[in-house]
MIDOSE-1310 file (N, C-alpha, C; in nm, 2 decimals, decimal comma, always signed):
residues 172
daen	+0,08/-0,12/+0,00/+0,00/+0,00/+0,00/+0,09/+0,12/+0,00; +0,03/+0,23/-0,05/+0,11/+0,36/-0,07/+0,13/+0,43/+0,06; +0,07/+0,40/+0,17/+0,08/+0,47/+0,29/+0,21/+0,44/+0,37; +0,28/+0,33/+0,34/+0,40/+0,29/+0,42/+0,52/+0,37/+0,39
glss	+0,52/+0,46/+0,29/+0,64/+0,54/+0,27/+0,74/+0,48/+0,18; +0,72/+0,36/+0,12/+0,81/+0,30/+0,03/+0,78/+0,33/-0,11; +0,89/+0,34/-0,19/+0,87/+0,37/-0,33/+0,80/+0,26/-0,40; +0,75/+0,28/-0,52/+0,68/+0,18/-0,59/+0,78/+0,07/-0,63
rmrr	+0,90/+0,11/-0,66/+1,00/+0,01/-0,70/+1,03/-0,08/-0,58; +1,05/-0,02/-0,46/+1,08/-0,10/-0,35/+0,96/-0,20/-0,31; +0,84/-0,15/-0,33/+0,72/-0,24/-0,30/+0,72/-0,35/-0,40; +0,75/-0,33/-0,53/+0,76/-0,44/-0,63/+0,87/-0,54/-0,59
tiae	+0,98/-0,49/-0,55/+1,10/-0,57/-0,51/+1,06/-0,66/-0,39; +1,00/-0,60/-0,29/+0,96/-0,68/-0,17/+0,85/-0,78/-0,21; +0,76/-0,74/-0,30/+0,65/-0,84/-0,34/+0,72/-0,95/-0,42; +0,82/-0,93/-0,50/+0,88/-1,03/-0,58/+0,96/-1,12/-0,48
lydl	+1,03/-1,07/-0,38/+1,10/-1,15/-0,29/+1,00/-1,23/-0,20; +0,89/-1,18/-0,17/+0,79/-1,25/-0,09/+0,74/-1,37/-0,17; +0,71/-1,35/-0,30/+0,66/-1,46/-0,39/+0,77/-1,56/-0,40; +0,89/-1,52/-0,42/+1,01/-1,61/-0,44/+1,02/-1,69/-0,31
fndp	+1,01/-1,63/-0,19/+1,02/-1,71/-0,07/+0,91/-1,81/-0,05; +0,79/-1,78/-0,10/+0,68/-1,87/-0,08/+0,67/-1,98/-0,18; +0,75/-1,98/-0,29/+0,75/-2,08/-0,39/+0,88/-2,15/-0,40; +0,89/-2,27/-0,33/+1,02/-2,34/-0,32/+1,08/-2,38/-0,46
erri	+1,00/-2,42/-0,55/+1,05/-2,46/-0,68/+1,11/-2,34/-0,75; +1,04/-2,23/-0,74/+1,09/-2,11/-0,81/+1,22/-2,06/-0,74; +1,23/-2,07/-0,61/+1,35/-2,04/-0,53/+1,46/-2,12/-0,57; +1,44/-2,25/-0,59/+1,55/-2,34/-0,63/+1,60/-2,31/-0,77
hffd	+1,51/-2,28/-0,86/+1,54/-2,24/-0,99/+1,62/-2,11/-0,99; +1,58/-2,01/-0,91/+1,65/-1,89/-0,90/+1,79/-1,91/-0,85; +1,81/-1,98/-0,75/+1,95/-2,00/-0,70/+2,03/-2,09/-0,79; +1,97/-2,19/-0,86/+2,05/-2,26/-0,96/+2,10/-2,17/-1,07
keie	+2,02/-2,07/-1,11/+2,06/-1,98/-1,21/+2,18/-1,89/-1,16; +2,16/-1,85/-1,03/+2,27/-1,77/-0,97/+2,40/-1,85/-0,96; +2,40/-1,97/-0,92/+2,52/-2,06/-0,92/+2,58/-2,07/-1,06; +2,49/-2,09/-1,16/+2,54/-2,11/-1,29/+2,61/-1,98/-1,34
tvfr	+2,55/-1,86/-1,30/+2,61/-1,73/-1,34/+2,75/-1,71/-1,28; +2,75/-1,74/-1,15/+2,88/-1,73/-1,08/+2,99/-1,82/-1,14; +2,94/-1,95/-1,17/+3,03/-2,05/-1,23/+3,09/-2,00/-1,37; +3,00/-1,94/-1,45/+3,04/-1,89/-1,58/+3,14/-1,78/-1,57
qsea	+3,12/-1,70/-1,47/+3,21/-1,58/-1,45/+3,34/-1,60/-1,39; +3,36/-1,72/-1,33/+3,48/-1,75/-1,25/+3,57/-1,85/-1,33; +3,69/-1,80/-1,37/+3,78/-1,88/-1,44/+3,83/-2,00/-1,35; +3,85/-1,98/-1,22/+3,89/-2,08/-1,13/+3,78/-2,19/-1,12
cqri	+3,66/-2,16/-1,12/+3,55/-2,26/-1,11/+3,55/-2,34/-1,24; +3,57/-2,28/-1,35/+3,56/-2,35/-1,48/+3,68/-2,45/-1,49; +3,80/-2,40/-1,43/+3,92/-2,49/-1,44/+3,90/-2,61/-1,35; +3,85/-2,60/-1,23/+3,84/-2,72/-1,14/+3,72/-2,80/-1,18
akvk	+3,62/-2,75/-1,26/+3,51/-2,83/-1,30/+3,55/-2,93/-1,41; +3,67/-2,93/-1,46/+3,72/-3,02/-1,55/+3,76/-3,16/-1,49; +3,77/-3,15/-1,35/+3,80/-3,28/-1,28/+3,68/-3,36/-1,28; +3,69/-3,49/-1,30/+3,58/-3,58/-1,30/+3,51/-3,58/-1,16
gigp	+3,38/-3,56/-1,17/+3,30/-3,56/-1,04/+3,28/-3,42/-0,98; +3,33/-3,32/-1,05/+3,31/-3,18/-1,00/+3,23/-3,11/-1,10; +3,12/-3,06/-1,05/+3,03/-2,98/-1,14/+3,02/-2,83/-1,09; +2,93/-2,75/-1,15/+2,92/-2,61/-1,12/+2,90/-2,59/-0,97
etat	+2,81/-2,67/-0,91/+2,78/-2,64/-0,77/+2,90/-2,67/-0,68; +2,97/-2,78/-0,70/+3,08/-2,81/-0,62/+3,20/-2,71/-0,64; +3,22/-2,67/-0,77/+3,32/-2,58/-0,81/+3,30/-2,44/-0,74; +3,18/-2,39/-0,75/+3,15/-2,26/-0,69/+3,16/-2,27/-0,53
avva	+3,12/-2,38/-0,48/+3,12/-2,39/-0,33/+3,27/-2,40/-0,28; +3,35/-2,47/-0,36/+3,50/-2,48/-0,32/+3,56/-2,34/-0,33; +3,54/-2,28/-0,44/+3,61/-2,15/-0,46/+3,56/-2,04/-0,36; +3,43/-2,05/-0,33/+3,37/-1,96/-0,23/+3,43/-1,99/-0,09
aigk	+3,45/-2,11/-0,06/+3,50/-2,15/+0,07/+3,65/-2,13/+0,09; +3,73/-2,16/-0,01/+3,88/-2,15/+0,01/+3,95/-2,05/-0,08; +3,89/-2,00/-0,18/+3,96/-1,91/-0,27/+4,07/-1,98/-0,34; +4,19/-1,93/-0,31/+4,31/-2,00/-0,37/+4,37/-2,11/-0,29
gtef	+4,31/-2,13/-0,17/+4,36/-2,25/-0,09/+4,49/-2,22/-0,01; +4,52/-2,09/+0,01/+4,65/-2,06/+0,07/+4,64/-2,09/+0,22; +4,52/-2,10/+0,28/+4,51/-2,13/+0,42/+4,56/-2,27/+0,46; +4,57/-2,36/+0,36/+4,60/-2,50/+0,38/+4,74/-2,53/+0,34
kngr	+4,81/-2,60/+0,43/+4,95/-2,63/+0,41/+4,97/-2,72/+0,28; +4,88/-2,82/+0,27/+4,89/-2,91/+0,16/+4,76/-2,97/+0,12; +4,75/-3,05/+0,02/+4,62/-3,11/-0,02/+4,56/-3,20/+0,09; +4,64/-3,27/+0,17/+4,58/-3,35/+0,27/+4,51/-3,26/+0,38
hfaa	+4,57/-3,15/+0,41/+4,50/-3,06/+0,51/+4,37/-3,01/+0,45; +4,37/-2,98/+0,32/+4,24/-2,93/+0,26/+4,14/-3,05/+0,27; +4,18/-3,17/+0,23/+4,09/-3,28/+0,23/+4,04/-3,31/+0,37; +4,12/-3,28/+0,47/+4,08/-3,31/+0,61/+3,97/-3,21/+0,66
wpgl	+3,98/-3,09/+0,60/+3,88/-2,98/+0,64/+3,74/-3,02/+0,62; +3,69/-3,08/+0,51/+3,56/-3,13/+0,50/+3,54/-3,27/+0,56; +3,64/-3,33/+0,61/+3,63/-3,46/+0,67/+3,65/-3,58/+0,58; +3,73/-3,57/+0,48/+3,75/-3,67/+0,38/+3,87/-3,75/+0,40
vprq	+3,93/-3,75/+0,52/+4,05/-3,83/+0,55/+4,01/-3,93/+0,66; +4,09/-4,04/+0,66/+4,06/-4,14/+0,77/+4,10/-4,09/+0,91; +4,02/-4,13/+1,00/+4,05/-4,10/+1,14/+4,17/-4,18/+1,18; +4,26/-4,13/+1,26/+4,38/-4,20/+1,30/+4,38/-4,23/+1,45
hssg	+4,41/-4,35/+1,48/+4,44/-4,38/+1,62/+4,57/-4,45/+1,62; +4,68/-4,37/+1,64/+4,81/-4,42/+1,63/+4,89/-4,40/+1,76; +4,98/-4,49/+1,79/+5,06/-4,48/+1,91/+5,19/-4,55/+1,88; +5,30/-4,49/+1,91/+5,43/-4,55/+1,89/+5,45/-4,60/+1,74
drqv	+5,48/-4,72/+1,73/+5,50/-4,78/+1,59/+5,37/-4,82/+1,52; +5,26/-4,82/+1,60/+5,14/-4,87/+1,55/+5,05/-4,76/+1,49; +5,02/-4,77/+1,36/+4,93/-4,68/+1,30/+4,80/-4,74/+1,26; +4,69/-4,69/+1,31/+4,56/-4,75/+1,28/+4,47/-4,64/+1,21
lmnm	+4,43/-4,67/+1,09/+4,34/-4,58/+1,01/+4,20/-4,63/+1,02; +4,11/-4,55/+1,05/+3,97/-4,59/+1,06/+3,88/-4,52/+0,96; +3,75/-4,50/+0,99/+3,65/-4,44/+0,90/+3,69/-4,29/+0,87; +3,62/-4,23/+0,78/+3,65/-4,09/+0,76/+3,60/-4,01/+0,88
tkkg	+3,66/-3,90/+0,90/+3,63/-3,82/+1,02/+3,50/-3,76/+1,03; +3,44/-3,72/+0,92/+3,31/-3,65/+0,92/+3,31/-3,53/+1,00; +3,42/-3,46/+1,01/+3,42/-3,33/+1,08/+3,44/-3,23/+0,98; +3,41/-3,11/+1,00/+3,43/-3,00/+0,91/+3,30/-2,96/+0,83
dkhl	+3,33/-2,91/+0,71/+3,22/-2,85/+0,63/+3,13/-2,97/+0,57; +3,02/-2,99/+0,63/+2,93/-3,10/+0,59/+2,88/-3,08/+0,45; +2,85/-2,96/+0,41/+2,79/-2,94/+0,27/+2,90/-2,97/+0,17; +3,02/-2,92/+0,19/+3,13/-2,94/+0,09/+3,16/-3,09/+0,09
rtlf	+3,16/-3,16/+0,20/+3,19/-3,30/+0,20/+3,08/-3,38/+0,12; +2,95/-3,34/+0,14/+2,84/-3,40/+0,07/+2,86/-3,38/-0,08; +2,90/-3,26/-0,13/+2,92/-3,24/-0,27/+3,03/-3,32/-0,32; +3,14/-3,33/-0,25/+3,25/-3,41/-0,30/+3,21/-3,56/-0,31
ihga	+3,14/-3,61/-0,21/+3,10/-3,75/-0,20/+3,00/-3,78/-0,32; +2,90/-3,69/-0,34/+2,81/-3,71/-0,45/+2,88/-3,72/-0,59; +2,98/-3,63/-0,61/+3,05/-3,63/-0,73/+3,14/-3,75/-0,75; +3,20/-3,80/-0,64/+3,28/-3,92/-0,64/+3,20/-4,04/-0,66
ravv	+3,08/-4,04/-0,61/+2,99/-4,16/-0,63/+2,96/-4,17/-0,78; +2,94/-4,06/-0,85/+2,91/-4,06/-0,99/+3,04/-4,11/-1,07; +3,15/-4,07/-1,03/+3,28/-4,12/-1,09/+3,29/-4,27/-1,08; +3,26/-4,32/-0,96/+3,27/-4,47/-0,93/+3,17/-4,54/-1,02
rvat	+3,05/-4,49/-1,03/+2,95/-4,56/-1,11/+2,99/-4,56/-1,26; +3,04/-4,45/-1,31/+3,08/-4,45/-1,45/+3,20/-4,54/-1,47; +3,29/-4,54/-1,38/+3,41/-4,62/-1,40/+3,38/-4,77/-1,40; +3,27/-4,81/-1,34/+3,23/-4,95/-1,34/+3,20/-5,00/-1,48
nnnd	+3,15/-4,92/-1,56/+3,12/-4,96/-1,70/+3,23/-4,93/-1,80; +3,33/-4,87/-1,75/+3,44/-4,82/-1,84/+3,57/-4,84/-1,78; +3,66/-4,92/-1,84/+3,79/-4,94/-1,78/+3,90/-4,87/-1,86; +3,86/-4,76/-1,94/+3,96/-4,68/-2,01/+4,02/-4,58/-1,92
ghmn	+4,14/-4,55/-1,94/+4,21/-4,45/-1,86/+4,26/-4,49/-1,73; +4,36/-4,42/-1,68/+4,43/-4,46/-1,55/+4,33/-4,44/-1,44; +4,26/-4,34/-1,43/+4,17/-4,31/-1,32/+4,06/-4,42/-1,31; +4,00/-4,46/-1,42/+3,90/-4,56/-1,41/+3,96/-4,70/-1,37
qwvn	+4,08/-4,73/-1,42/+4,14/-4,86/-1,38/+4,17/-4,85/-1,23; +4,22/-4,74/-1,18/+4,25/-4,73/-1,03/+4,12/-4,74/-0,95; +4,01/-4,68/-1,00/+3,88/-4,69/-0,93/+3,83/-4,83/-0,92; +3,84/-4,90/-1,04/+3,79/-5,04/-1,04/+3,87/-5,13/-0,96
qlke	+4,00/-5,12/-0,96/+4,09/-5,20/-0,87/+4,06/-5,18/-0,73; +4,05/-5,05/-0,69/+4,02/-5,02/-0,55/+3,88/-5,07/-0,51; +3,79/-5,06/-0,60/+3,65/-5,10/-0,56/+3,65/-5,25/-0,54; +3,73/-5,33/-0,62/+3,73/-5,47/-0,59/+3,79/-5,51/-0,46
rrgf	+3,89/-5,43/-0,42/+3,96/-5,46/-0,29/+3,88/-5,40/-0,17; +3,83/-5,28/-0,18/+3,77/-5,21/-0,06/+3,62/-5,20/-0,06; +3,56/-5,21/-0,18/+3,41/-5,19/-0,18/+3,38/-5,05/-0,24; +3,25/-5,04/-0,26/+3,20/-4,92/-0,33/+3,21/-4,79/-0,24
nktt	+3,17/-4,80/-0,11/+3,17/-4,68/-0,03/+3,31/-4,63/+0,00; +3,41/-4,72/+0,03/+3,54/-4,67/+0,06/+3,61/-4,62/-0,07; +3,58/-4,67/-0,18/+3,63/-4,62/-0,31/+3,57/-4,48/-0,33; +3,44/-4,46/-0,30/+3,38/-4,33/-0,32/+3,45/-4,23/-0,23
vava	+3,48/-4,26/-0,11/+3,55/-4,16/-0,02/+3,69/-4,14/-0,07; +3,76/-4,24/-0,12/+3,89/-4,23/-0,17/+3,90/-4,13/-0,30; +3,80/-4,15/-0,38/+3,79/-4,06/-0,50/+3,76/-3,92/-0,46; +3,67/-3,90/-0,36/+3,64/-3,77/-0,31/+3,77/-3,70/-0,25
nkna	+3,84/-3,78/-0,17/+3,97/-3,73/-0,12/+4,07/-3,69/-0,23; +4,08/-3,78/-0,33/+4,17/-3,75/-0,44/+4,13/-3,62/-0,51; +4,00/-3,61/-0,54/+3,95/-3,49/-0,60/+3,97/-3,36/-0,52; +3,96/-3,37/-0,39/+3,98/-3,25/-0,30/+4,13/-3,21/-0,31
riiw	+4,22/-3,31/-0,31/+4,36/-3,28/-0,32/+4,40/-3,22/-0,46; +4,34/-3,28/-0,56/+4,37/-3,23/-0,70/+4,32/-3,08/-0,71; +4,20/-3,05/-0,66/+4,15/-2,92/-0,67/+4,23/-2,82/-0,59; +4,27/-2,86/-0,47/+4,36/-2,77/-0,39/+4,48/-2,74/-0,46
smlr	+4,55/-2,84/-0,53/+4,67/-2,81/-0,60/+4,64/-2,72/-0,72; +4,53/-2,74/-0,79/+4,50/-2,65/-0,90/+4,48/-2,51/-0,86; +4,41/-2,49/-0,75/+4,38/-2,35/-0,70/+4,51/-2,29/-0,65; +4,58/-2,36/-0,57/+4,70/-2,31/-0,51/+4,81/-2,27/-0,61
ndtg	+4,83/-2,36/-0,71/+4,93/-2,34/-0,81/+4,88/-2,27/-0,94; +4,75/-2,23/-0,94/+4,69/-2,17/-1,05/+4,71/-2,24/-1,18; +4,69/-2,37/-1,18/+4,71/-2,45/-1,30/+4,58/-2,52/-1,34; +4,58/-2,58/-1,46/+4,46/-2,65/-1,51/+4,47/-2,80/-1,48
yqvv	+4,37/-2,87/-1,51/+4,36/-3,01/-1,48/+4,44/-3,09/-1,58; +4,54/-3,17/-1,53/+4,62/-3,25/-1,62/+4,60/-3,40/-1,60; +4,54/-3,46/-1,70/+4,51/-3,60/-1,68/+4,64/-3,68/-1,70; +4,66/-3,77/-1,60/+4,79/-3,85/-1,61/+4,76/-3,98/-1,68
């Protein structure tokens, strides 16, 4: 209403935001478009999205969270941040590695795991390339879930290296 002292433009903006808030499908579509826009505008996001299992959502989340990755000493430290490394119970000469820690950024960990799960599924039907062979051999020895976490860990380390050294993805 005109009595509240807001301009007509502000009233339209507030009405649009109210409608957006009340329609979850529209809200999801809106934020998907925003993520896609940020992804297209970021050279770093596009570089790391070339890694298997990394899409626009994961790429933008990683770049938003760590930038160039200078806060982390190495790739393992970055992989530990979202909880993608084994829990250690070590003493003296005895080293015991257990499940992944599940500490840290839960959203980022979930994105890495979902992407890794896709990589493991695709590798099952395809034995071409070094990565697919490694995935299939590991899956035979350790099972689907441990292989998925291993791929997520590997992807996190690769991405950290790419961001830290400002390089592109190099398939070995």
